[in-house]
CHARMM-style PDB file with segment names, atoms N, HN, CA, C and O in Angstrom:
ATOM      1  N   UNK     1       5.052  17.609  11.491  1.00  0.00      PROA
ATOM      2  CA  UNK     1       5.077  16.630  10.510  1.00  0.00      PROA
ATOM      3  C   UNK     1       3.857  15.916  10.596  1.00  0.00      PROA
ATOM      4  O   UNK     1       3.280  15.607  11.639  1.00  0.00      PROA
ATOM      5  N   UNK     2       3.408  15.610   9.143  1.00  0.00      PROA
ATOM      6  HN  UNK     2       3.877  15.861   8.296  1.00  0.00      PROA
ATOM      7  CA  UNK     2       2.026  14.916   9.096  1.00  0.00      PROA
ATOM      8  C   UNK     2       1.952  13.735   7.668  1.00  0.00      PROA
ATOM      9  O   UNK     2       2.409  13.789   6.526  1.00  0.00      PROA
ATOM     10  N   UNK     3       1.352  12.979   8.224  1.00  0.00      PROA
ATOM     11  HN  UNK     3       0.981  12.935   9.152  1.00  0.00      PROA
ATOM     12  CA  UNK     3       1.476  11.625   7.442  1.00  0.00      PROA
ATOM     13  C   UNK     3       0.053  11.209   7.007  1.00  0.00      PROA
ATOM     14  O   UNK     3      -1.008  11.541   7.535  1.00  0.00      PROA
ATOM     15  N   UNK     4       0.300  10.209   5.661  1.00  0.00      PROA
ATOM     16  HN  UNK     4       1.162   9.939   5.232  1.00  0.00      PROA
ATOM     17  CA  UNK     4      -1.089   9.879   5.005  1.00  0.00      PROA
ATOM     18  C   UNK     4      -0.689   8.737   4.479  1.00  0.00      PROA
ATOM     19  O   UNK     4       0.473   8.638   4.083  1.00  0.00      PROA
ATOM     20  N   UNK     5      -1.489   7.783   4.394  1.00  0.00      PROA
ATOM     21  HN  UNK     5      -2.432   7.864   4.716  1.00  0.00      PROA
ATOM     22  CA  UNK     5      -1.246   6.672   3.640  1.00  0.00      PROA
ATOM     23  C   UNK     5      -1.901   6.836   2.098  1.00  0.00      PROA
ATOM     24  O   UNK     5      -3.024   7.334   2.024  1.00  0.00      PROA
ATOM     25  N   UNK     6      -1.391   6.531   1.189  1.00  0.00      PROA
ATOM     26  HN  UNK     6      -0.479   6.127   1.250  1.00  0.00      PROA
ATOM     27  CA  UNK     6      -1.740   6.373  -0.132  1.00  0.00      PROA
ATOM     28  C   UNK     6      -1.162   5.303  -1.256  1.00  0.00      PROA
ATOM     29  O   UNK     6      -0.076   4.805  -0.958  1.00  0.00      PROA
ATOM     30  N   UNK     7      -1.690   4.932  -2.379  1.00  0.00      PROA
ATOM     31  HN  UNK     7      -2.572   5.336  -2.621  1.00  0.00      PROA
ATOM     32  CA  UNK     7      -1.817   3.964  -3.200  1.00  0.00      PROA
ATOM     33  C   UNK     7      -1.940   4.663  -4.445  1.00  0.00      PROA
ATOM     34  O   UNK     7      -2.986   5.115  -4.911  1.00  0.00      PROA
ATOM     35  N   UNK     8      -0.305   4.743  -5.164  1.00  0.00      PROA
ATOM     36  HN  UNK     8       0.545   4.376  -4.785  1.00  0.00      PROA
ATOM     37  CA  UNK     8      -0.308   5.577  -6.372  1.00  0.00      PROA
ATOM     38  C   UNK     8      -1.004   4.446  -7.561  1.00  0.00      PROA
ATOM     39  O   UNK     8      -0.492   3.329  -7.642  1.00  0.00      PROA
ATOM     40  N   UNK     9      -1.926   4.727  -8.261  1.00  0.00      PROA
ATOM     41  HN  UNK     9      -2.343   5.634  -8.195  1.00  0.00      PROA
ATOM     42  CA  UNK     9      -2.745   3.844  -9.388  1.00  0.00      PROA
ATOM     43  C   UNK     9      -2.474   4.084 -10.767  1.00  0.00      PROA
ATOM     44  O   UNK     9      -3.070   3.386 -11.588  1.00  0.00      PROA
ATOM     45  N   UNK    10      -1.572   5.065 -11.207  1.00  0.00      PROA
ATOM     46  HN  UNK    10      -1.088   5.631 -10.540  1.00  0.00      PROA
ATOM     47  CA  UNK    10      -1.618   5.436 -12.406  1.00  0.00      PROA
ATOM     48  C   UNK    10       0.185   6.337 -12.158  1.00  0.00      PROA
ATOM     49  O   UNK    10       0.598   6.937 -11.166  1.00  0.00      PROA
ATOM     50  N   UNK    11       0.938   6.054 -13.621  1.00  0.00      PROA
ATOM     51  HN  UNK    11       0.602   5.566 -14.427  1.00  0.00      PROA
ATOM     52  CA  UNK    11       2.127   7.123 -13.741  1.00  0.00      PROA
ATOM     53  C   UNK    11       1.681   8.179 -13.694  1.00  0.00      PROA
ATOM     54  O   UNK    11       2.337   8.874 -12.918  1.00  0.00      PROA
ATOM     55  N   UNK    12       0.469   8.949 -14.357  1.00  0.00      PROA
ATOM     56  HN  UNK    12      -0.063   8.385 -14.988  1.00  0.00      PROA
ATOM     57  CA  UNK    12       0.325  10.262 -14.093  1.00  0.00      PROA
ATOM     58  C   UNK    12       0.058  10.873 -12.820  1.00  0.00      PROA
ATOM     59  O   UNK    12       0.243  12.061 -12.556  1.00  0.00      PROA
ATOM     60  N   UNK    13      -0.420   9.923 -11.994  1.00  0.00      PROA
ATOM     61  HN  UNK    13      -0.570   8.958 -12.209  1.00  0.00      PROA
ATOM     62  CA  UNK    13      -0.907  10.421 -10.469  1.00  0.00      PROA
ATOM     63  C   UNK    13       0.300  10.622 -10.198  1.00  0.00      PROA
ATOM     64  O   UNK    13       0.564  11.597  -9.494  1.00  0.00      PROA
ATOM     65  N   UNK    14       1.403   9.739 -10.690  1.00  0.00      PROA
ATOM     66  HN  UNK    14       1.188   8.947 -11.262  1.00  0.00      PROA
ATOM     67  CA  UNK    14       2.831   9.585  -9.366  1.00  0.00      PROA
ATOM     68  C   UNK    14       3.588  11.235 -10.020  1.00  0.00      PROA
ATOM     69  O   UNK    14       3.956  12.290  -9.503  1.00  0.00      PROA
ATOM     70  N   UNK    15       3.535  10.740 -11.223  1.00  0.00      PROA
ATOM     71  HN  UNK    15       3.236   9.883 -11.643  1.00  0.00      PROA
ATOM     72  CA  UNK    15       4.321  12.227 -11.882  1.00  0.00      PROA
ATOM     73  C   UNK    15       3.568  13.613 -11.342  1.00  0.00      PROA
ATOM     74  O   UNK    15       4.283  14.575 -11.062  1.00  0.00      PROA
ATOM     75  N   UNK    16       2.392  13.692 -11.225  1.00  0.00      PROA
ATOM     76  HN  UNK    16       1.811  12.910 -11.453  1.00  0.00      PROA
ATOM     77  CA  UNK    16       1.407  14.775 -10.760  1.00  0.00      PROA
ATOM     78  C   UNK    16       2.104  15.126  -9.389  1.00  0.00      PROA
ATOM     79  O   UNK    16       2.717  16.170  -9.167  1.00  0.00      PROA
ATOM     80  N   UNK    17       1.875  13.885  -8.333  1.00  0.00      PROA
ATOM     81  HN  UNK    17       1.377  13.036  -8.513  1.00  0.00      PROA
ATOM     82  CA  UNK    17       2.829  14.268  -6.797  1.00  0.00      PROA
ATOM     83  C   UNK    17       3.929  14.846  -6.819  1.00  0.00      PROA
ATOM     84  O   UNK    17       4.177  15.753  -6.025  1.00  0.00      PROA
ATOM     85  N   UNK    18       4.934  14.365  -7.880  1.00  0.00      PROA
ATOM     86  HN  UNK    18       4.733  13.629  -8.525  1.00  0.00      PROA
ATOM     87  CA  UNK    18       6.019  15.141  -7.736  1.00  0.00      PROA
ATOM     88  C   UNK    18       6.350  16.164  -7.964  1.00  0.00      PROA
ATOM     89  O   UNK    18       7.210  16.883  -7.455  1.00  0.00      PROA
ATOM     90  N   UNK    19       5.313  16.365  -9.185  1.00  0.00      PROA
ATOM     91  HN  UNK    19       4.615  15.781  -9.598  1.00  0.00      PROA
ATOM     92  CA  UNK    19       5.472  17.972  -9.581  1.00  0.00      PROA
ATOM     93  C   UNK    19       5.048  18.820  -8.269  1.00  0.00      PROA
ATOM     94  O   UNK    19       5.811  19.626  -7.739  1.00  0.00      PROA
ATOM     95  N   UNK    20       3.852  18.566  -7.848  1.00  0.00      PROA
ATOM     96  HN  UNK    20       3.232  17.910  -8.279  1.00  0.00      PROA
ATOM     97  CA  UNK    20       3.246  19.276  -6.424  1.00  0.00      PROA
ATOM     98  C   UNK    20       4.344  19.356  -5.837  1.00  0.00      PROA
ATOM     99  O   UNK    20       4.780  20.486  -5.620  1.00  0.00      PROA
ATOM    100  N   UNK    21       5.254  17.978  -5.328  1.00  0.00      PROA
ATOM    101  HN  UNK    21       4.900  17.059  -5.504  1.00  0.00      PROA
ATOM    102  CA  UNK    21       6.135  17.945  -4.011  1.00  0.00      PROA
ATOM    103  C   UNK    21       7.443  18.957  -4.301  1.00  0.00      PROA
ATOM    104  O   UNK    21       7.810  19.527  -3.274  1.00  0.00      PROA
ATOM    105  N   UNK    22       8.169  19.269  -5.431  1.00  0.00      PROA
ATOM    106  HN  UNK    22       7.871  18.805  -6.265  1.00  0.00      PROA
ATOM    107  CA  UNK    22       8.875  19.657  -5.856  1.00  0.00      PROA
ATOM    108  C   UNK    22       8.688  21.427  -5.557  1.00  0.00      PROA
ATOM    109  O   UNK    22       9.635  22.207  -5.649  1.00  0.00      PROA
ATOM    110  N   UNK    23       7.331  21.823  -5.204  1.00  0.00      PROA
ATOM    111  HN  UNK    23       6.562  21.189  -5.129  1.00  0.00      PROA
ATOM    112  CA  UNK    23       7.116  23.191  -5.448  1.00  0.00      PROA
ATOM    113  C   UNK    23       6.773  23.590  -3.420  1.00  0.00      PROA
ATOM    114  O   UNK    23       6.242  24.575  -2.907  1.00  0.00      PROA
ATOM    115  N   UNK    24       7.196  22.682  -2.960  1.00  0.00      PROA
ATOM    116  HN  UNK    24       7.628  21.882  -3.377  1.00  0.00      PROA
ATOM    117  CA  UNK    24       7.101  22.901  -1.581  1.00  0.00      PROA
ATOM    118  C   UNK    24       8.193  22.762  -1.277  1.00  0.00      PROA
ATOM    119  O   UNK    24       8.970  21.917  -1.724  1.00  0.00      PROA
ATOM    120  N   UNK    25       8.548  24.135   0.082  1.00  0.00      PROA
ATOM    121  HN  UNK    25       7.917  24.820   0.445  1.00  0.00      PROA
ATOM    122  CA  UNK    25      10.101  24.402   0.400  1.00  0.00      PROA
ATOM    123  C   UNK    25      10.467  23.642   1.630  1.00  0.00      PROA
ATOM    124  O   UNK    25      11.517  23.919   2.209  1.00  0.00      PROA
ATOM    125  N   UNK    26       9.570  22.576   2.130  1.00  0.00      PROA
ATOM    126  HN  UNK    26       8.717  22.351   1.659  1.00  0.00      PROA
ATOM    127  CA  UNK    26      10.185  21.665   3.126  1.00  0.00      PROA
ATOM    128  C   UNK    26      10.031  20.124   2.324  1.00  0.00      PROA
ATOM    129  O   UNK    26       9.570  19.652   1.284  1.00  0.00      PROA
ATOM    130  N   UNK    27      10.822  19.663   3.689  1.00  0.00      PROA
ATOM    131  HN  UNK    27      11.197  20.046   4.533  1.00  0.00      PROA
ATOM    132  CA  UNK    27      10.877  18.282   2.887  1.00  0.00      PROA
ATOM    133  C   UNK    27       9.640  17.409   2.967  1.00  0.00      PROA
ATOM    134  O   UNK    27       8.751  17.568   3.804  1.00  0.00      PROA
ATOM    135  N   UNK    28       9.654  16.560   2.117  1.00  0.00      PROA
ATOM    136  HN  UNK    28      10.376  16.430   1.437  1.00  0.00      PROA
ATOM    137  CA  UNK    28       8.416  15.416   1.760  1.00  0.00      PROA
ATOM    138  C   UNK    28       9.445  14.009   1.806  1.00  0.00      PROA
ATOM    139  O   UNK    28      10.632  13.996   1.480  1.00  0.00      PROA
ATOM    140  N   UNK    29       8.736  12.986   2.244  1.00  0.00      PROA
ATOM    141  HN  UNK    29       7.771  12.996   2.510  1.00  0.00      PROA
ATOM    142  CA  UNK    29       9.339  11.582   2.406  1.00  0.00      PROA
ATOM    143  C   UNK    29       8.399  10.671   1.873  1.00  0.00      PROA
ATOM    144  O   UNK    29       7.238  10.700   2.281  1.00  0.00      PROA
ATOM    145  N   UNK    30       8.736   9.924   1.070  1.00  0.00      PROA
ATOM    146  HN  UNK    30       9.679   9.900   0.739  1.00  0.00      PROA
ATOM    147  CA  UNK    30       7.483   8.685   0.543  1.00  0.00      PROA
ATOM    148  C   UNK    30       8.308   7.256   1.218  1.00  0.00      PROA
ATOM    149  O   UNK    30       9.478   7.002   0.930  1.00  0.00      PROA
ATOM    150  N   UNK    31       7.604   6.534   2.005  1.00  0.00      PROA
ATOM    151  HN  UNK    31       6.653   6.740   2.239  1.00  0.00      PROA
ATOM    152  CA  UNK    31       7.894   5.429   2.771  1.00  0.00      PROA
ATOM    153  C   UNK    31       7.646   4.292   2.197  1.00  0.00      PROA
ATOM    154  O   UNK    31       6.420   4.175   2.206  1.00  0.00      PROA
ATOM    155  N   UNK    32       8.309   3.032   1.509  1.00  0.00      PROA
ATOM    156  HN  UNK    32       9.304   3.127   1.502  1.00  0.00      PROA
ATOM    157  CA  UNK    32       7.536   2.145   1.117  1.00  0.00      PROA
ATOM    158  C   UNK    32       8.478   0.921   1.917  1.00  0.00      PROA
ATOM    159  O   UNK    32       9.690   0.991   1.711  1.00  0.00      PROA
ATOM    160  N   UNK    33       8.052  -0.040   2.694  1.00  0.00      PROA
ATOM    161  HN  UNK    33       7.067  -0.096   2.862  1.00  0.00      PROA
ATOM    162  CA  UNK    33       8.573  -1.020   3.335  1.00  0.00      PROA
ATOM    163  C   UNK    33       9.877  -0.471   4.260  1.00  0.00      PROA
ATOM    164  O   UNK    33       9.730  -0.014   5.394  1.00  0.00      PROA
ATOM    165  N   UNK    34      10.880  -0.569   3.730  1.00  0.00      PROA
ATOM    166  HN  UNK    34      10.999  -0.940   2.809  1.00  0.00      PROA
ATOM    167  CA  UNK    34      11.980  -0.101   4.126  1.00  0.00      PROA
ATOM    168  C   UNK    34      12.812   0.760   3.524  1.00  0.00      PROA
ATOM    169  O   UNK    34      13.972   0.887   3.916  1.00  0.00      PROA
ATOM    170  N   UNK    35      12.368   1.376   2.609  1.00  0.00      PROA
ATOM    171  HN  UNK    35      11.426   1.272   2.290  1.00  0.00      PROA
ATOM    172  CA  UNK    35      12.487   2.661   1.733  1.00  0.00      PROA
ATOM    173  C   UNK    35      12.335   3.854   2.042  1.00  0.00      PROA
ATOM    174  O   UNK    35      11.125   4.082   2.078  1.00  0.00      PROA
ATOM    175  N   UNK    36      12.935   4.760   2.291  1.00  0.00      PROA
ATOM    176  HN  UNK    36      13.917   4.575   2.262  1.00  0.00      PROA
ATOM    177  CA  UNK    36      12.840   5.729   2.318  1.00  0.00      PROA
ATOM    178  C   UNK    36      13.351   7.175   1.169  1.00  0.00      PROA
ATOM    179  O   UNK    36      14.418   7.770   1.019  1.00  0.00      PROA
ATOM    180  N   UNK    37      12.201   7.287   0.631  1.00  0.00      PROA
ATOM    181  HN  UNK    37      11.334   6.803   0.752  1.00  0.00      PROA
ATOM    182  CA  UNK    37      12.548   8.270  -0.681  1.00  0.00      PROA
ATOM    183  C   UNK    37      12.292   9.891  -0.319  1.00  0.00      PROA
ATOM    184  O   UNK    37      11.615  10.430   0.557  1.00  0.00      PROA
ATOM    185  N   UNK    38      13.044  10.357  -1.267  1.00  0.00      PROA
ATOM    186  HN  UNK    38      13.594   9.919  -1.978  1.00  0.00      PROA
ATOM    187  CA  UNK    38      12.753  11.997  -1.571  1.00  0.00      PROA
ATOM    188  C   UNK    38      11.793  11.995  -2.205  1.00  0.00      PROA
ATOM    189  O   UNK    38      11.827  11.446  -3.306  1.00  0.00      PROA
ATOM    190  N   UNK    39      10.501  12.654  -1.697  1.00  0.00      PROA
ATOM    191  HN  UNK    39      10.474  13.100  -0.802  1.00  0.00      PROA
ATOM    192  CA  UNK    39       9.194  12.844  -2.352  1.00  0.00      PROA
ATOM    193  C   UNK    39       9.342  13.958  -3.688  1.00  0.00      PROA
ATOM    194  O   UNK    39       8.371  14.125  -4.427  1.00  0.00      PROA
ATOM    195  N   UNK    40      10.259  14.481  -3.854  1.00  0.00      PROA
ATOM    196  HN  UNK    40      11.047  14.346  -3.253  1.00  0.00      PROA
ATOM    197  CA  UNK    40      10.507  15.286  -4.616  1.00  0.00      PROA
ATOM    198  C   UNK    40      11.432  14.727  -6.060  1.00  0.00      PROA
ATOM    199  O   UNK    40      11.538  15.365  -7.108  1.00  0.00      PROA
ATOM    200  N   UNK    41      12.026  13.402  -5.773  1.00  0.00      PROA
ATOM    201  HN  UNK    41      11.940  12.885  -4.922  1.00  0.00      PROA
ATOM    202  CA  UNK    41      12.452  12.923  -6.656  1.00  0.00      PROA
ATOM    203  C   UNK    41      11.821  11.939  -7.456  1.00  0.00      PROA
ATOM    204  O   UNK    41      11.585  10.800  -7.053  1.00  0.00      PROA
ATOM    205  N   UNK    42      11.521  12.403  -8.681  1.00  0.00      PROA
ATOM    206  HN  UNK    42      11.713  13.328  -9.008  1.00  0.00      PROA
ATOM    207  CA  UNK    42      10.739  11.446  -9.901  1.00  0.00      PROA
ATOM    208  C   UNK    42      11.278   9.893  -9.650  1.00  0.00      PROA
ATOM    209  O   UNK    42      10.694   9.014  -9.015  1.00  0.00      PROA
ATOM    210  N   UNK    43      12.493   9.812 -10.294  1.00  0.00      PROA
ATOM    211  HN  UNK    43      12.968  10.526 -10.810  1.00  0.00      PROA
ATOM    212  CA  UNK    43      13.243   8.612 -10.249  1.00  0.00      PROA
ATOM    213  C   UNK    43      13.126   7.827  -8.976  1.00  0.00      PROA
ATOM    214  O   UNK    43      12.959   6.608  -9.017  1.00  0.00      PROA
ATOM    215  N   UNK    44      13.221   8.585  -7.677  1.00  0.00      PROA
ATOM    216  HN  UNK    44      13.356   9.576  -7.643  1.00  0.00      PROA
ATOM    217  CA  UNK    44      13.048   7.549  -6.889  1.00  0.00      PROA
ATOM    218  C   UNK    44      11.597   7.126  -6.102  1.00  0.00      PROA
ATOM    219  O   UNK    44      11.464   6.218  -5.281  1.00  0.00      PROA
ATOM    220  N   UNK    45      10.464   8.135  -6.642  1.00  0.00      PROA
ATOM    221  HN  UNK    45      10.572   8.873  -7.308  1.00  0.00      PROA
ATOM    222  CA  UNK    45       9.254   7.346  -6.392  1.00  0.00      PROA
ATOM    223  C   UNK    45       8.981   6.501  -7.284  1.00  0.00      PROA
ATOM    224  O   UNK    45       8.081   5.688  -7.072  1.00  0.00      PROA
ATOM    225  N   UNK    46       9.621   6.497  -8.367  1.00  0.00      PROA
ATOM    226  HN  UNK    46      10.352   7.157  -8.540  1.00  0.00      PROA
ATOM    227  CA  UNK    46       9.109   5.606  -9.626  1.00  0.00      PROA
ATOM    228  C   UNK    46       9.834   4.322  -9.336  1.00  0.00      PROA
ATOM    229  O   UNK    46       9.490   3.255  -9.844  1.00  0.00      PROA
ATOM    230  N   UNK    47      10.822   4.444  -8.528  1.00  0.00      PROA
ATOM    231  HN  UNK    47      11.101   5.311  -8.115  1.00  0.00      PROA
ATOM    232  CA  UNK    47      11.521   2.906  -7.683  1.00  0.00      PROA
ATOM    233  C   UNK    47      10.246   2.167  -6.977  1.00  0.00      PROA
ATOM    234  O   UNK    47      10.119   0.964  -7.207  1.00  0.00      PROA
ATOM    235  N   UNK    48       9.461   2.701  -6.281  1.00  0.00      PROA
ATOM    236  HN  UNK    48       9.564   3.678  -6.094  1.00  0.00      PROA
ATOM    237  CA  UNK    48       8.556   2.122  -5.550  1.00  0.00      PROA
ATOM    238  C   UNK    48       7.252   1.565  -6.404  1.00  0.00      PROA
ATOM    239  O   UNK    48       6.583   0.610  -6.009  1.00  0.00      PROA
ATOM    240  N   UNK    49       7.029   2.164  -7.414  1.00  0.00      PROA
ATOM    241  HN  UNK    49       7.573   2.939  -7.735  1.00  0.00      PROA
ATOM    242  CA  UNK    49       6.221   1.710  -8.346  1.00  0.00      PROA
ATOM    243  C   UNK    49       4.350   2.240  -8.129  1.00  0.00      PROA
ATOM    244  O   UNK    49       3.817   3.049  -7.369  1.00  0.00      PROA
ATOM    245  N   UNK    50       3.938   1.545  -8.941  1.00  0.00      PROA
ATOM    246  HN  UNK    50       4.370   0.888  -9.559  1.00  0.00      PROA
ATOM    247  CA  UNK    50       2.177   1.873  -8.940  1.00  0.00      PROA
ATOM    248  C   UNK    50       1.674   0.584  -8.236  1.00  0.00      PROA
ATOM    249  O   UNK    50       2.124  -0.506  -8.590  1.00  0.00      PROA
ATOM    250  N   UNK    51       0.662   0.691  -7.151  1.00  0.00      PROA
ATOM    251  HN  UNK    51       0.296   1.576  -6.864  1.00  0.00      PROA
ATOM    252  CA  UNK    51       0.068  -0.410  -6.793  1.00  0.00      PROA
ATOM    253  C   UNK    51       0.292  -0.712  -5.277  1.00  0.00      PROA
ATOM    254  O   UNK    51      -0.407  -1.466  -4.600  1.00  0.00      PROA
ATOM    255  N   UNK    52       1.227  -0.103  -4.912  1.00  0.00      PROA
ATOM    256  HN  UNK    52       1.795   0.510  -5.462  1.00  0.00      PROA
ATOM    257  CA  UNK    52       1.969  -0.511  -3.337  1.00  0.00      PROA
ATOM    258  C   UNK    52       1.633   0.666  -2.594  1.00  0.00      PROA
ATOM    259  O   UNK    52       1.899   1.819  -2.934  1.00  0.00      PROA
ATOM    260  N   UNK    53       1.086   0.336  -1.650  1.00  0.00      PROA
ATOM    261  HN  UNK    53       0.870  -0.601  -1.373  1.00  0.00      PROA
ATOM    262  CA  UNK    53       0.955   1.137  -0.505  1.00  0.00      PROA
ATOM    263  C   UNK    53       2.247   1.893   0.306  1.00  0.00      PROA
ATOM    264  O   UNK    53       3.086   1.324   1.005  1.00  0.00      PROA
ATOM    265  N   UNK    54       2.141   3.529  -0.036  1.00  0.00      PROA
ATOM    266  HN  UNK    54       1.460   3.990  -0.604  1.00  0.00      PROA
ATOM    267  CA  UNK    54       3.169   4.176   0.784  1.00  0.00      PROA
ATOM    268  C   UNK    54       2.788   4.922   1.847  1.00  0.00      PROA
ATOM    269  O   UNK    54       1.644   5.320   2.068  1.00  0.00      PROA
ATOM    270  N   UNK    55       3.842   5.126   2.565  1.00  0.00      PROA
ATOM    271  HN  UNK    55       4.771   4.803   2.386  1.00  0.00      PROA
ATOM    272  CA  UNK    55       3.534   6.482   3.856  1.00  0.00      PROA
ATOM    273  C   UNK    55       4.219   7.806   3.529  1.00  0.00      PROA
ATOM    274  O   UNK    55       5.442   7.928   3.590  1.00  0.00      PROA
ATOM    275  N   UNK    56       3.179   9.051   3.090  1.00  0.00      PROA
ATOM    276  HN  UNK    56       2.186   8.952   3.040  1.00  0.00      PROA
ATOM    277  CA  UNK    56       3.816  10.266   2.637  1.00  0.00      PROA
ATOM    278  C   UNK    56       3.913  11.049   4.145  1.00  0.00      PROA
ATOM    279  O   UNK    56       3.172  11.115   5.125  1.00  0.00      PROA
ATOM    280  N   UNK    57       5.043  11.522   3.835  1.00  0.00      PROA
ATOM    281  HN  UNK    57       5.646  11.468   3.038  1.00  0.00      PROA
ATOM    282  CA  UNK    57       5.043  12.451   5.222  1.00  0.00      PROA
ATOM    283  C   UNK    57       5.569  13.776   5.066  1.00  0.00      PROA
ATOM    284  O   UNK    57       6.731  13.840   4.667  1.00  0.00      PROA
ATOM    285  N   UNK    58       4.951  14.861   5.299  1.00  0.00      PROA
ATOM    286  HN  UNK    58       4.006  14.808   5.623  1.00  0.00      PROA
ATOM    287  CA  UNK    58       5.420  16.186   4.832  1.00  0.00      PROA
ATOM    288  C   UNK    58       5.869  16.775   6.308  1.00  0.00      PROA
ATOM    289  O   UNK    58       5.060  16.889   7.229  1.00  0.00      PROA
ATOM    290  N   UNK    59       7.135  17.102   6.404  1.00  0.00      PROA
ATOM    291  HN  UNK    59       7.792  17.009   5.656  1.00  0.00      PROA
ATOM    292  CA  UNK    59       7.683  17.914   7.312  1.00  0.00      PROA
ATOM    293  C   UNK    59       7.288  19.357   7.722  1.00  0.00      PROA
ATOM    294  O   UNK    59       8.131  20.231   7.925  1.00  0.00      PROA
ATOM    295  N   UNK    60       5.634  19.595   7.856  1.00  0.00      PROA
ATOM    296  HN  UNK    60       4.949  18.885   7.691  1.00  0.00      PROA
ATOM    297  CA  UNK    60       5.533  20.979   7.988  1.00  0.00      PROA
ATOM    298  C   UNK    60       3.837  20.821   8.387  1.00  0.00      PROA
ATOM    299  O   UNK    60       2.974  20.427   7.603  1.00  0.00      PROA
ATOM    300  N   UNK    61       3.642  21.198   9.677  1.00  0.00      PROA
ATOM    301  HN  UNK    61       4.343  21.518  10.314  1.00  0.00      PROA
ATOM    302  CA  UNK    61       2.721  21.154  10.482  1.00  0.00      PROA
ATOM    303  C   UNK    61       1.318  22.075   9.982  1.00  0.00      PROA
ATOM    304  O   UNK    61       0.163  21.978  10.397  1.00  0.00      PROA
ATOM    305  N   UNK    62       1.819  22.885   9.059  1.00  0.00      PROA
ATOM    306  HN  UNK    62       2.757  22.964   8.722  1.00  0.00      PROA
ATOM    307  CA  UNK    62       0.499  23.667   8.413  1.00  0.00      PROA
ATOM    308  C   UNK    62      -0.167  22.975   6.865  1.00  0.00      PROA
ATOM    309  O   UNK    62      -1.272  23.161   6.355  1.00  0.00      PROA
ATOM    310  N   UNK    63       0.968  22.146   6.407  1.00  0.00      PROA
ATOM    311  HN  UNK    63       1.866  21.994   6.821  1.00  0.00      PROA
ATOM    312  CA  UNK    63       0.506  21.478   5.144  1.00  0.00      PROA
ATOM    313  C   UNK    63      -0.185  20.187   5.415  1.00  0.00      PROA
ATOM    314  O   UNK    63       0.090  19.368   6.292  1.00  0.00      PROA
ATOM    315  N   UNK    64      -1.035  20.145   4.604  1.00  0.00      PROA
ATOM    316  HN  UNK    64      -1.257  20.810   3.892  1.00  0.00      PROA
ATOM    317  CA  UNK    64      -1.491  18.583   4.656  1.00  0.00      PROA
ATOM    318  C   UNK    64      -1.213  17.990   3.616  1.00  0.00      PROA
ATOM    319  O   UNK    64      -1.385  18.523   2.520  1.00  0.00      PROA
ATOM    320  N   UNK    65      -0.624  16.500   3.790  1.00  0.00      PROA
ATOM    321  HN  UNK    65      -0.485  16.067   4.680  1.00  0.00      PROA
ATOM    322  CA  UNK    65      -0.471  15.866   2.387  1.00  0.00      PROA
ATOM    323  C   UNK    65      -1.217  15.386   1.501  1.00  0.00      PROA
ATOM    324  O   UNK    65      -0.816  14.754   0.524  1.00  0.00      PROA
ATOM    325  N   UNK    66      -2.765  15.734   1.853  1.00  0.00      PROA
ATOM    326  HN  UNK    66      -3.091  16.248   2.647  1.00  0.00      PROA
ATOM    327  CA  UNK    66      -3.657  15.277   0.893  1.00  0.00      PROA
ATOM    328  C   UNK    66      -3.667  16.334  -0.220  1.00  0.00      PROA
ATOM    329  O   UNK    66      -4.159  16.053  -1.312  1.00  0.00      PROA
ATOM    330  N   UNK    67      -3.150  17.512   0.020  1.00  0.00      PROA
ATOM    331  HN  UNK    67      -2.749  17.740   0.907  1.00  0.00      PROA
ATOM    332  CA  UNK    67      -2.870  18.614  -1.079  1.00  0.00      PROA
ATOM    333  C   UNK    67      -1.913  18.100  -2.448  1.00  0.00      PROA
ATOM    334  O   UNK    67      -2.040  18.551  -3.587  1.00  0.00      PROA
ATOM    335  N   UNK    68      -0.901  17.007  -2.002  1.00  0.00      PROA
ATOM    336  HN  UNK    68      -0.798  16.641  -1.077  1.00  0.00      PROA
ATOM    337  CA  UNK    68      -0.262  16.721  -3.194  1.00  0.00      PROA
ATOM    338  C   UNK    68      -0.667  15.559  -3.935  1.00  0.00      PROA
ATOM    339  O   UNK    68       0.064  14.887  -4.662  1.00  0.00      PROA
ATOM    340  N   UNK    69      -1.829  15.382  -3.710  1.00  0.00      PROA
ATOM    341  HN  UNK    69      -2.423  15.928  -3.120  1.00  0.00      PROA
ATOM    342  CA  UNK    69      -2.987  14.122  -4.369  1.00  0.00      PROA
ATOM    343  C   UNK    69      -3.896  14.789  -5.228  1.00  0.00      PROA
ATOM    344  O   UNK    69      -4.459  15.861  -5.008  1.00  0.00      PROA
ATOM    345  N   UNK    70      -3.994  14.023  -6.276  1.00  0.00      PROA
ATOM    346  HN  UNK    70      -3.536  13.152  -6.454  1.00  0.00      PROA
ATOM    347  CA  UNK    70      -5.183  14.440  -7.172  1.00  0.00      PROA
ATOM    348  C   UNK    70      -6.541  14.783  -6.647  1.00  0.00      PROA
ATOM    349  O   UNK    70      -7.150  15.819  -6.914  1.00  0.00      PROA
ATOM    350  N   UNK    71      -7.017  13.678  -5.767  1.00  0.00      PROA
ATOM    351  HN  UNK    71      -6.523  12.836  -5.551  1.00  0.00      PROA
ATOM    352  CA  UNK    71      -8.240  13.793  -5.304  1.00  0.00      PROA
ATOM    353  C   UNK    71      -8.474  15.236  -4.082  1.00  0.00      PROA
ATOM    354  O   UNK    71      -9.485  15.609  -3.485  1.00  0.00      PROA
ATOM    355  N   UNK    72      -7.290  15.677  -4.079  1.00  0.00      PROA
ATOM    356  HN  UNK    72      -6.469  15.374  -4.564  1.00  0.00      PROA
ATOM    357  CA  UNK    72      -7.355  16.632  -2.935  1.00  0.00      PROA
ATOM    358  C   UNK    72      -7.292  18.002  -3.559  1.00  0.00      PROA
ATOM    359  O   UNK    72      -7.588  19.023  -2.937  1.00  0.00      PROA
ATOM    360  N   UNK    73      -6.887  17.981  -4.840  1.00  0.00      PROA
ATOM    361  HN  UNK    73      -6.647  17.152  -5.345  1.00  0.00      PROA
ATOM    362  CA  UNK    73      -6.499  19.330  -5.568  1.00  0.00      PROA
ATOM    363  C   UNK    73      -7.424  20.185  -6.013  1.00  0.00      PROA
ATOM    364  OT1 UNK    73      -7.083  21.226  -6.576  1.00  0.00      PROA
TER     365      UNK     73
END
């Protein structure tokens, strides 16, 4: 399990994250306060919204969560 903290700044960034997450064969969670959302669910991640810090957890030791974000693509 690998974790990173991130703040989505645009809707486009959020959608790009979910598209990349959907391609992964392992589980990805996005946590904001008490909400735990499936990282492959666009509606779920959009509930959290823009401008809030979240924790992204990838349940795969060989995969870095940064790979799901635009700045690391």
